[in-house]
C-alpha positions as CSV (number, residue, x, y, z in Angstrom):
1,M,331.5,-74.3,319.6
2,T,330.2,-77.2,318.2
3,S,332.6,-77.8,314.8
4,P,331.1,-79.9,311.6
5,T,332.0,-83.1,310.8
6,Y,333.9,-84.2,308.1
7,F,331.1,-84.9,305.1
8,E,329.0,-81.9,306.8
9,T,331.6,-80.1,305.0
10,L,331.9,-81.5,301.7
11,D,329.4,-81.1,299.2
12,A,329.7,-84.1,297.3
13,Q,327.1,-83.9,294.5
14,A,329.1,-80.4,293.7
15,M,332.4,-81.9,293.3
16,L,331.1,-84.5,291.2
17,A,329.7,-82.5,288.8
18,A,332.9,-80.2,289.0
19,Y,335.2,-83.8,288.1
20,P,332.9,-85.7,286.1
21,I,333.7,-90.0,286.7
22,G,333.2,-92.4,284.1
23,D,331.0,-91.5,280.7
24,A,330.7,-88.0,281.9
25,F,334.4,-87.2,282.6
26,T,335.2,-88.6,279.0
27,R,332.2,-86.4,277.3
28,R,333.5,-83.7,279.0
29,Y,337.4,-83.5,278.5
30,T,336.8,-84.5,274.4
31,A,334.2,-81.9,274.1
32,M,336.2,-78.8,275.9
33,S,338.7,-76.3,274.1
34,R,342.2,-75.6,275.3
35,D,340.9,-71.9,276.1
36,E,337.9,-73.4,277.6
37,L,340.2,-75.4,280.0
38,R,342.5,-72.6,280.7
39,A,339.4,-70.4,281.4
40,R,338.6,-73.2,284.0
41,Q,342.1,-73.0,285.7
42,D,342.2,-69.4,285.7
43,S,339.0,-68.8,287.8
44,D,340.0,-71.7,290.2
45,F,343.4,-70.2,290.3
46,R,342.3,-66.9,291.4
47,R,340.1,-68.2,294.1
48,L,343.4,-70.4,295.2
49,M,345.4,-67.1,295.4
50,A,343.1,-65.7,297.8
51,R,343.2,-68.6,300.0
52,G,347.3,-68.8,299.6
53,W,347.4,-64.8,300.9
54,Q,345.9,-65.6,304.0
55,I,348.1,-68.5,304.7
56,P,351.5,-67.1,306.9
57,F,354.0,-69.1,304.8
58,Y,352.8,-67.8,301.7
59,R,352.7,-64.3,302.9
60,R,356.3,-64.9,304.5
61,L,357.5,-66.4,301.0
62,W,356.0,-63.9,298.4
63,G,356.8,-60.9,300.6
64,A,360.3,-61.5,300.5
65,Q,360.2,-61.1,297.2
66,G,358.2,-58.1,297.0
67,I,354.6,-59.6,296.0
68,E,351.8,-57.6,297.0
69,P,348.0,-59.5,296.2
70,G,347.2,-57.1,293.5
71,D,350.7,-58.2,291.7
72,I,348.8,-61.8,290.7
73,R,345.8,-61.3,288.7
74,G,345.6,-64.3,287.2
75,L,347.2,-67.7,285.8
76,D,349.0,-65.2,283.5
77,D,351.3,-63.7,286.3
78,I,352.1,-67.2,288.0
79,G,355.9,-67.1,287.0
80,K,356.0,-64.1,288.9
81,L,355.6,-66.4,292.3
82,P,358.6,-67.7,293.6
83,V,358.7,-71.7,293.6
84,Y,359.0,-73.7,296.9
85,D,360.4,-77.3,297.5
86,K,360.5,-79.9,300.3
87,A,363.6,-77.8,301.9
88,D,361.5,-75.0,302.4
89,L,358.6,-76.7,304.1
90,M,360.6,-78.4,306.4
91,A,362.1,-75.1,307.5
92,A,358.9,-74.2,308.1
93,V,357.7,-77.1,310.9
94,A,361.5,-76.4,312.6
95,E,360.4,-72.8,312.8
96,H,356.7,-73.3,313.2
97,P,356.6,-76.7,314.7
98,P,355.0,-79.6,314.9
99,F,353.6,-78.8,311.4
100,G,354.9,-75.4,310.0
101,D,352.8,-72.8,308.9
102,F,351.7,-73.7,305.1
103,A,348.4,-75.7,306.2
104,G,346.1,-72.8,307.4
105,L,345.6,-74.1,310.7
106,E,345.2,-70.7,312.3
107,R,341.5,-70.2,311.6
108,P,338.8,-71.2,314.4
109,D,336.5,-72.4,311.7
110,R,339.3,-75.0,310.1
111,P,337.4,-77.7,308.6
112,P,338.3,-81.4,309.9
113,V,342.1,-82.4,309.0
114,I,344.0,-85.1,307.9
115,F,347.3,-86.0,309.1
116,H,350.3,-88.3,306.8
117,T,353.4,-87.8,306.2
118,T,355.7,-88.4,303.9
119,S,357.6,-91.9,302.9
120,G,360.8,-90.0,304.0
121,T,362.4,-91.4,300.5
122,T,364.2,-88.0,300.4
123,G,365.1,-87.4,303.6
124,R,362.9,-86.5,307.0
125,P,359.2,-87.7,306.4
126,Q,357.6,-84.0,305.9
127,P,353.5,-83.7,306.9
128,L,351.0,-84.4,304.8
129,L,347.7,-82.1,305.9
130,F,344.6,-82.5,304.5
131,G,340.9,-81.3,304.3
132,P,338.1,-82.5,303.0
133,K,337.7,-81.1,300.2
134,G,341.3,-81.6,299.0
135,R,340.9,-84.9,300.6
136,E,337.8,-86.5,298.7
137,I,339.1,-84.3,295.2
138,G,342.7,-86.0,295.1
139,N,341.1,-89.7,295.9
140,L,338.5,-88.9,293.1
141,L,341.5,-87.8,290.2
142,V,343.2,-91.4,291.2
143,A,340.3,-93.2,291.0
144,R,338.7,-91.3,287.7
145,M,342.3,-92.7,286.4
146,Y,341.5,-95.7,287.2
147,R,338.3,-96.1,285.9
148,W,339.9,-94.7,282.6
149,Q,342.5,-97.1,282.5
150,G,339.4,-99.7,282.2
151,L,338.9,-100.5,286.7
152,R,335.9,-102.4,286.9
153,Q,333.2,-102.9,289.3
154,D,333.7,-106.5,289.8
155,D,337.4,-106.3,289.9
156,V,339.3,-107.2,293.2
157,V,341.9,-104.8,293.7
158,Q,345.5,-105.6,296.1
159,S,347.3,-102.5,296.9
160,V,350.9,-103.0,298.2
161,Y,351.8,-98.9,299.0
162,G,352.8,-98.7,303.1
163,H,350.2,-97.4,305.7
164,G,350.9,-96.1,309.3
165,M,351.7,-93.0,309.0
166,I,352.6,-92.6,305.0
167,N,349.8,-91.2,302.8
168,G,350.2,-93.4,299.9
169,G,347.4,-96.6,301.2
170,H,345.3,-94.5,303.2
171,Y,345.2,-92.6,300.1
172,I,344.5,-95.2,297.7
173,R,342.3,-97.2,299.6
174,E,340.0,-94.1,300.0
175,A,340.3,-93.9,296.4
176,V,338.7,-97.3,295.0
177,T,336.4,-97.5,297.9
178,H,335.1,-94.1,297.7
179,F,334.5,-93.7,294.3
180,T,334.6,-97.3,292.6
181,N,332.8,-100.4,293.0
182,A,335.6,-102.8,292.8
183,I,336.6,-104.9,296.1
184,F,339.4,-103.5,297.6
185,L,342.5,-105.5,299.6
186,S,344.4,-103.3,301.5
187,A,347.6,-105.4,302.0
188,G,350.4,-103.0,302.5
189,T,353.9,-103.2,301.9
190,G,356.0,-106.5,302.6
191,I,356.8,-105.5,306.0
192,E,352.9,-105.3,307.0
193,T,351.9,-108.6,304.8
194,R,355.1,-110.9,304.2
195,S,355.6,-111.4,300.2
196,A,354.2,-115.4,300.2
197,N,351.1,-114.1,302.7
198,Q,350.6,-111.4,299.6
199,V,350.8,-114.2,296.6
200,Q,348.5,-116.3,299.2
201,L,345.3,-113.2,299.0
202,M,345.7,-113.1,295.1
203,A,345.4,-116.3,295.0
204,D,342.1,-117.0,298.0
205,F,340.7,-114.0,297.3
206,G,340.4,-113.7,292.8
207,V,342.9,-110.4,292.7
208,T,342.2,-109.3,289.1
209,V,344.1,-105.4,289.4
210,L,347.5,-105.2,291.7
211,V,348.3,-101.3,292.2
212,G,351.5,-99.8,293.7
213,F,355.1,-99.7,292.6
214,V,356.6,-102.2,290.4
215,D,359.8,-102.3,291.9
216,Y,358.0,-104.8,294.4
217,L,354.8,-106.0,292.4
218,R,358.1,-108.1,290.0
219,K,358.9,-109.2,293.1
220,L,356.1,-110.6,294.5
221,A,355.2,-112.7,290.7
222,E,358.3,-114.4,291.2
223,V,357.5,-115.0,295.0
224,A,354.4,-116.4,293.1
225,R,355.9,-118.6,290.9
226,A,358.2,-119.8,293.4
227,D,355.8,-121.0,295.8
228,G,353.6,-122.6,293.1
229,L,350.5,-119.7,292.9
230,I,351.0,-118.4,289.6
231,E,348.8,-120.3,288.0
232,R,345.9,-119.7,290.5
233,I,346.4,-115.4,290.1
234,G,345.0,-114.0,287.2
235,I,346.4,-110.9,287.3
236,R,344.8,-108.6,284.2
237,M,345.4,-104.9,285.5
238,I,348.3,-103.3,286.9
239,C,348.7,-100.0,288.2
240,G,351.7,-98.6,289.3
241,H,354.5,-95.6,288.9
242,L,356.8,-97.2,285.7
243,G,358.9,-94.5,285.5
244,T,361.4,-95.1,283.2
245,E,361.6,-99.1,283.1
246,D,360.1,-100.7,280.2
247,R,355.8,-102.0,281.1
248,A,356.8,-105.1,279.3
249,G,359.1,-106.7,282.6
250,V,356.2,-106.6,284.7
251,E,353.7,-107.2,282.4
252,A,355.3,-110.7,281.1
253,A,356.0,-111.7,284.7
254,W,352.3,-111.2,285.6
255,G,350.8,-113.5,282.6
256,G,350.4,-110.4,280.3
257,A,348.4,-108.3,281.9
258,K,348.0,-104.6,281.4
259,A,350.6,-102.2,283.2
260,Y,349.3,-98.5,283.6
261,D,351.6,-95.7,284.4
262,W,350.7,-92.8,286.3
263,Y,352.3,-90.1,288.6
264,G,351.9,-88.0,291.7
265,V,353.9,-86.8,295.3
266,G,352.5,-87.3,298.6
267,D,351.7,-83.0,298.4
268,T,350.0,-83.0,295.5
269,G,348.0,-86.8,294.8
270,A,348.0,-87.7,291.2
271,I,349.1,-85.3,288.7
272,A,349.0,-87.0,286.0
273,G,347.8,-90.7,284.7
274,E,347.9,-93.0,281.5
275,G,344.6,-93.6,279.8
276,P,343.6,-96.7,277.6
277,E,345.8,-96.4,274.7
278,R,348.9,-95.2,276.9
279,D,350.2,-92.7,275.0
280,G,351.4,-90.7,277.7
281,L,350.4,-89.5,280.9
282,Y,347.7,-87.0,281.0
283,V,348.0,-83.9,283.0
284,W,344.8,-83.4,284.9
285,E,344.5,-79.9,284.2
286,D,341.0,-79.3,285.1
287,A,342.8,-80.1,289.3
288,H,346.6,-78.9,288.5
289,H,348.7,-76.4,286.9
290,L,351.7,-78.3,285.4
291,E,354.8,-75.9,284.1
292,L,358.4,-77.2,283.7
293,L,361.1,-74.9,284.6
294,D,364.6,-75.8,283.6
295,V,367.2,-77.4,286.3
296,D,369.2,-74.1,286.3
297,T,368.0,-71.8,284.9
298,G,364.1,-71.7,286.3
299,R,362.7,-70.6,283.3
300,P,360.3,-73.0,281.2
301,V,361.5,-75.2,278.6
302,A,360.3,-75.6,275.5
303,P,357.8,-78.2,274.7
304,G,359.6,-81.5,274.5
305,E,362.2,-80.4,276.6
306,T,363.4,-81.3,280.0
307,G,362.7,-79.8,283.2
308,D,361.7,-80.0,286.7
309,M,358.0,-80.7,287.9
310,V,356.5,-77.7,289.5
311,V,352.6,-78.3,290.5
312,T,349.9,-75.9,291.5
313,C,347.4,-77.9,292.7
314,L,344.1,-76.0,291.7
315,Y,341.1,-77.4,294.2
316,K,343.0,-77.7,297.4
317,D,342.0,-74.4,298.9
318,D,340.9,-75.1,302.0
319,V,343.9,-77.0,303.8
320,A,347.6,-76.5,302.6
321,P,347.2,-75.0,299.5
322,C,349.9,-76.0,297.0
323,I,350.8,-73.3,294.9
324,R,354.1,-73.2,292.9
325,F,355.8,-76.6,294.4
326,N,358.8,-78.1,292.7
327,T,358.6,-81.9,292.4
328,H,362.2,-81.8,292.2
329,D,360.7,-84.6,289.5
330,I,361.9,-84.6,285.6
331,T,359.9,-84.8,282.8
332,H,359.5,-83.5,278.8
333,E,355.9,-82.8,277.7
334,L,354.9,-84.8,274.3
335,T,353.6,-83.2,271.5
336,G,351.4,-83.4,268.7
337,S,348.1,-85.4,269.0
338,N,346.3,-87.7,271.7
339,A,344.9,-91.3,270.9
340,T,341.8,-90.1,273.1
341,G,340.4,-86.5,271.6
342,M,341.3,-85.7,275.3
343,V,341.7,-81.9,275.9
344,F,344.8,-82.4,278.6
345,K,348.2,-82.2,277.8
346,R,350.5,-85.2,277.9
347,I,354.3,-85.7,279.6
348,A,356.3,-88.8,279.5
349,G,356.1,-89.6,283.2
350,F,358.4,-89.6,285.7
351,K,362.1,-89.8,284.3
352,G,364.7,-89.4,287.1
353,R,364.6,-86.7,290.1
354,S,367.3,-83.7,289.4
355,D,368.3,-83.9,293.0
356,N,369.3,-87.0,292.6
357,M,371.6,-86.1,289.8
358,V,375.3,-87.5,289.6
359,K,377.5,-85.8,287.4
360,L,380.1,-88.2,286.3
361,R,383.1,-86.9,284.6
362,G,380.1,-84.3,283.0
363,I,377.7,-86.4,282.9
364,N,374.7,-86.4,284.1
365,V,373.1,-89.3,285.4
366,F,370.2,-90.8,286.8
367,P,370.4,-93.7,289.1
368,H,366.9,-94.6,288.3
369,A,367.1,-94.8,284.1
370,I,369.4,-98.3,285.3
371,G,366.2,-99.8,285.3
372,A,365.1,-99.4,281.8
373,L,368.7,-100.4,280.4
374,I,368.5,-103.9,282.0
375,E,364.4,-105.2,283.3
376,N,364.0,-107.4,279.7
377,R,367.2,-109.5,281.0
378,T,366.6,-113.3,281.5
379,D,369.9,-113.3,283.1
380,L,368.9,-110.5,285.8
381,T,366.7,-109.5,288.4
382,G,366.0,-106.2,287.6
383,E,367.2,-105.3,291.3
384,Y,370.0,-103.1,291.8
385,V,371.9,-100.3,294.1
386,C,374.1,-97.3,293.3
387,R,377.4,-96.5,295.0
388,L,378.7,-93.0,294.4
389,R,382.6,-93.0,295.6
390,R,385.4,-90.6,295.6
391,D,388.5,-92.1,294.6
392,P,391.4,-90.0,297.2
393,A,394.0,-90.2,295.2
394,S,392.4,-88.6,291.8
395,G,389.5,-86.9,293.4
396,R,388.0,-88.6,290.2
397,D,384.3,-89.7,291.5
398,E,383.3,-93.4,290.4
399,M,379.9,-95.3,290.2
400,R,379.8,-98.9,291.2
401,V,376.5,-100.8,289.6
402,V,375.8,-104.0,292.0
403,L,373.2,-106.2,289.8
404,E,371.2,-109.2,290.8
405,S,372.4,-112.0,288.9
406,R,370.7,-115.6,288.3
407,G,373.6,-116.6,286.7
408,G,376.0,-116.5,283.2
409,S,376.1,-112.6,283.2
410,D,379.3,-111.5,281.7
411,P,380.3,-108.1,284.1
412,D,382.2,-106.9,281.1
413,E,379.3,-107.1,278.8
414,L,377.0,-105.6,281.3
415,A,379.1,-102.5,281.9
416,G,379.6,-102.0,278.4
417,L,375.9,-102.0,277.8
418,L,375.3,-99.2,281.1
419,R,378.2,-97.6,279.6
420,Q,375.9,-97.3,275.9
421,G,372.7,-96.1,277.5
422,L,374.1,-93.9,280.5
423,G,376.8,-91.4,278.0
424,V,379.4,-92.6,280.9
425,E,381.3,-95.5,282.2
426,V,380.2,-96.8,285.1
427,L,381.6,-100.5,287.0
428,V,379.5,-103.2,287.4
429,E,379.6,-105.7,290.4
430,L,377.5,-108.6,290.2
431,C,375.7,-110.6,293.2
432,A,373.2,-113.3,293.8
433,P,369.5,-112.8,293.7
434,G,368.1,-111.2,297.3
435,D,371.3,-109.5,297.9
436,T,370.3,-106.0,297.6
437,A,367.3,-106.3,299.2
438,A,368.8,-104.8,302.5
439,T,370.3,-102.1,300.8
440,T,367.8,-101.1,298.7
441,Q,365.0,-102.2,301.0
442,I,362.6,-103.2,298.6
443,D,360.7,-105.0,301.1
444,V,360.0,-102.0,303.9
445,R,359.8,-99.0,301.6
446,Q,357.4,-97.7,298.8
447,K,360.5,-97.0,297.0
448,P,363.2,-98.9,297.1
449,I,367.1,-97.1,297.6
450,R,368.6,-96.6,294.5
451,L,371.6,-94.7,295.1
452,I,373.8,-94.8,298.1
453,D,376.2,-91.6,298.2
454,E,379.7,-92.8,299.9
455,R,381.7,-89.6,298.8
456,T,383.0,-87.7,302.0
457,P,382.7,-84.0,301.9
């Protein structure tokens, strides 16, 4: 049997017509109505559901709820389907090793498969599988976003996303090299290319755009300054994941470069990103259906209220369909008109993880929120880690926040700042610059560890 190659299974012209880039992108989605967009989503969802019923994982998940194929007639019925999360996928891997039964690999005529894993930030790395269609549309969505934000064909882009089995670095490289004319430097994390070598690359090859997680990008600016290279580096644009942090800190660190936020996870690819006006993250609703569900009840939240992001990838109907995946990342919808005239809804971006939330004396605390509270302090480096402990005598939980200080910091004053921002009292401990790196693993992980739970069961 002769199997088709990767490119024989992909209709590039049809893909570009369905998901336009550049000026065609803005023309289409500034002229489209919400009703037209909904009709497109509904058509894509019906096709996706037909593929979903072929997947053992979904037949088992939906069948357990008594759902039959005729029960889901369109997007209006999506709320009848159960959500699932990484724990469900990892259980499927355990029951059906090594890849699980959620990818639809059983078909003898299946397309070529790209295999990566997640970074393992929230536990054991999860298998990520893509077919040519799902992979390339996912790549296109990132490149389309970069170009809308201002990426030019004469830019030189340096990426600090990780490689190896991790999807991130490979995916971003494919996005830039397949769908832009920019030159791409795939530097990777600090363990792949040492920080000193990273900034030397920027100076030697005229890097103008940085992409990656801003925690490490901010650190690289300090390395460039310490090595006397900052004046030789002309960064004008940063495309990363700001989350709760203030963009001003990383922009100032790189001499006034403009920073843009975006959001996505390994299973889904890019879900939302800022546009040129930076007035919120636009949800790529031509490719995704995004729901915001109450963390406790699972019901849709009202516009403006915070909820778990639950994602359905409307385009990913070849390998590993994604239908109501609960990311456990929280955000809220931005209401009102936008500055670009685009038809898409907007969200505030990543605001924390509902499964990484700490409840202290009745208050919900998200460790990632601390970054925004301390980022613009000149006496602090912006690096921190939280340690959660339980007093054995009182049974009371306490959080100690370890902050890197350049000197002159007042722990009591900082404790007051965090108490005001978080709404609950925490303890503050100061350490020297770089002392949290071994714990956060900022030099080797795409997403630094910010919470250490030291409570005993």
